[in-house]
Structure formats: C-alpha cells, structure tokens
N, C-alpha and C positions, 0 to 999 in steps of 0.2 A: 504493499500500500504506500509506503513511504516513497519508493521509487517513482510511483505514478504522480504523486503530489509534486515532485520536483521536476516533472517533465517541462514545465513552462518557466522554470526559474532561469534568469539571466544574470544571476550573481557573478561578479568578476568579469563580465562581458562590458565591451565598449561599443556603443551605438552612435552613429551619425544620422541625423535626420536633416536632409536638405529640404527647405521650405517649412522648417519647424516653427516659424513665427506665425503662421496662418492658423485657421481654425481646425482643419483636418490634421495638418502636420503637427500642430501643437498637441493635439489630443494623443496622437501616436507617440510623440516624445514622452509625454506624460505616462502612457501605458508601459513603454519600454523602461523607464525609470522606476515605475512602481514594481516592475518584475525584477529589479535589482541592477539594471545596466547603468553604468556611468554614461551619460547622454549629452552629446554635443549637438547643439542647435545651429544650423547654417541658415543664415538669413541674407537677403539682398539689400533691401532698403528699409524694411519694417523692424527697425531696432527696437521700437517700444514693444512690439509684439514679442520678440525674442526675449527681451528682458522679463516680460510678464510670464512667459512659459518657464523660464529659468527659475523665477520666484516661486511659481506654483509647484515645480518639481522639488525645490528645497524645502518648501513648506511642508510637503508630505515626507521629508526625511531622505530624499534622493540627492543625487550629485549631478550637476549640470554645468555646462559651459556653452557660451555663445561665440560664434565666429561668423564674420562677415565674408561672403563670397559671391562672386558673380559667376553663375553656372555656365555662361557662355564663354568663359575665359579659362583656359587651362592653368595659366600661372596662378590666377586668383584662387581657384580650387585647390591647387597644389599647396599653396601657403596655409589655407584653412586646415586641410588635412594634416599638414606638418604640425600645426599647433595642437592638434589632438594627439598626435604621436609624442610630442614634447612633453604633454601632461600625463597621458595614460599609457604610452609605450605600445599601443595595439589598437586595432580596429577589428571587431568581429562581425558587426551588422551595419549595413548601409541601407537606409530608407530614402529612395528618390521620390520626393513629392513636391517638386516645383510645379507652378501652374499659371500659364497665362491664357486667357480667353478673349473671344471677341464675338460680337453679334453682327459683324459687317456682312451684308449680303455678298454672295459669291462674285457677282459682277463688279463689285466695288472694292474688293480687297486689294490693297497696294502691296507692292513688293516688300516695302518696310514692315508692314503688319505681318505678312507671311513669314518673313525671315525672323522677326522677333519671336513669334509663337513657336516656330520650329526649332530656333536656337535654344530657347528655354526649355520646352517640354520634351524635345527629342535629343538634340545634340548635347544638352546639359546632362541628361541621364547617361548618355554614353560616356562623356568625359569623366563624370564622377565615378561611374562604375569601373572604368578602366584604372583610374587612380587608386580606388579602393581595393581592387583585385590585385594590382601589383604589389600593394602593401601586404595583403593576405598571402599572396604566393611567397613573397621574400621572407615572411615570418612563419610560414607553414601553418597558417591559421585556417581551421575549417570554418569558413565565413559564410554568411547569408546576405544576399543582396535582394531587397524587395522594392520593386518599381510600382508606382501608383498609377494606374490606368484609368479608364472611364467606361461607363456603360455606352457612351456615345462612340466608342472605338469599334463597336460591332453593329450598332443600329444607325442608319443614316438619318439622324435628326436635323431638323432645320435650324438654321442661324448659328450653328457651331461648327462650320465647315473645316477651317484650318485646325481648330482645336482637336476635333474628331480624328482627322488624319494623322495628327502628331501622336495621338494616343494609340492609334492602330500601329503606328511605327514602334511604340513602346512594347506592345504585345509581341510583335515579331522580333524585336531586339532581345526581349527577355528570353525567348526560346533559343536564338542563336548563341547568346552569351551563356546560357545554362549548359549547352553542348560544349562550348569552347572551354569553359572552366571547371566542368565536372571532374576531370582528371586531378585537379588541384584541391578537390573537396570544398569547392565554393559553390553553393546553391544560389540559383537566380530565379526568382518567382515574381509574380505580380498580383496585386490585389486590384480588382475591377469594381470600384464603387459604383452604386446606382446614384440616385439623386440625394445629395447631402447639401442643404443650403449653405453656401460659403461665398467668399468674396468674388470668385471668378464666374459664378453663375446667377448672381442675384439680378442681373439686368434681363435675363431671359425668363425669369420666373414671374411671368404675368399670370393673372387669374385663369386665362385660357390655357396657358401652357401647364399651370399646375393641374387643372382638371384632366388634360390629356395625359400627363404623367401618371396621375392616380388611376386613370382608366386602364393603363397599361401595366400597373404594378399590382399584383395579386395582394399584397399586404396593405395597399390603399393609404400609404403614408410615406413621408420622407424618412431617410435614415437619421439617426442621432450619431454624431461623431464618435462617441464611445463604442458604438456597434462595430466599428473597424477593428477593435482592439483584439477580439478573439482570433481573427485570421492573422493579424499582424503577429501576435505572440506565437502562435502556432508555426508560422514561417520563420520567425526569428530564431526559434529554439531548435538547435541541432539534435536535441534528444527527441522532441515531439515530431519534427518532420524531416528526419534524417535521410528518407528516401524520396523526398519530394523536390524535384527541380524542373524548371521549364513550365510550371503550372500558371494558369491565369485563373484566379480564385474570384468569382463574383460574389459581392456582398451588396445586394441590389433589390432585396424584397421580391425577387422573382422576375424583375423587369426583362432581362434578356432572355431568359428561359421562355417567358410568355410571348414575347414579340417575335423571336426567330421562327 
C-alpha cells in the first residue's frame, strides 16, 4: 500500500514550468510543488503573475524560483535554465505551457501575427524541450517533458486558426520527440485541455460560443484549472507513468471524443 501512495510523489525532483505565470500554468506549478518538486516558474512579461505564483507555492510550504525567459530566443531560454541548474543542480520535469492566441479572421492574418503565434506556441516548445533534454541526457536523468496542447488542435474551430495549427504541431512534435529521446529514458507526452477560461481565450468566449461549446461537451461545463493536476502529476511521475510516452491525453470533458 505504501508503494502505491508514493507513486505520485515528486520529492527531490526539480520542475520547470514555462508559462507558469498564467492561470493554467500557475495552477500546474502549484500542483507540482504540492507533490514535492522544487519548481521554477518561467515568465516572459508577467512578472506580477510569476511573483504571485511563487508566493502561493511558498505559502503552502513549497520551494519556488522565478526566471524571465523569451521562449522565442534560444539564448534567453538557455540562461534561464542555467539559473535553475545553478540553484538545484538538476532538471527532472519540463512543462511547456506558453500560449499566444488571436481571433483574427483567416483572410486578415498578417505575417507578423502568424510568426508571433508560431514562434511562441511551437518554436518555443521545441527550443525549451531541446535544452531540457540535453541537460537530462548529460546528467543521465530519467526525465519527463509535458507539452500543453489544446482541443482546437484536433477540431477545426472558427476564430482560432493560427493557434489551432500551432497546437496541432505541438501534438506532432510530442510524438516525434518521444521517439527521439526514449533511448535516453526521457518521456515526452502532451495534455490536451478542453475549454478552460484563461487569458488567451476570453475574447472568443461570447455567449453564443459558450452555448456551442457546452452543446459539444458531454459534461456541459468549462474545466477548472485544478482539474489538469491529475493528468499532470501522472505524466510527471516516472513511477506512475513509466511506460507512457508519445501520448496526447485529453482533459476536455469529452469534447474531442464527442465531436470527432
């Protein structure tokens, strides 16, 4: 019984959460810290959000650090990861949760908007994963990389064109990197959230859109940020999900299962 109770313990592990200053990323950082991981919160511009999440973790008795990083820039990410190594000497878990969205109609999307969304949501995940994997490989750490996708990556929803394509790329990348790094005992998986009200989707959540979402969601409601924690801790733990890699795990109230 004791072994099973410790399946989800992350004691003595070090986790990095990119996008940890936001609503969903912050909740995931709190969950990892609550399971015992020393947790680094990477943020881009929202230092207030990062500080709030750090304070929330420390209030619960956890250990946290904040680092500024531009996920579009390899050097910026490299310096942030190095700060984590300097403090805790290892990285066991990486959660890629950066997110930029837009409601621009397809025919009006500019090159600049396309590039920004792709750079943050897709390129940023690749750059961070590669840096973290290199650290894990060199230290012979059995690591876990968890990418945050979206239900829109599988369903052609209106008004989130570029975002949806970027997240579809995340799904594909997850599978390729899982295969690439499995020989090094690095597992790469993704969580596919359904609709969780957050900064990046508030603009599209009109009354009409909410009704449409609920009509296609068997559970007839939005998700709560804390409801991502179970899948997150399962995938983060080498004991709980030791034979799971390349998986895309939906946490969506049945949205994708019903719509496909």
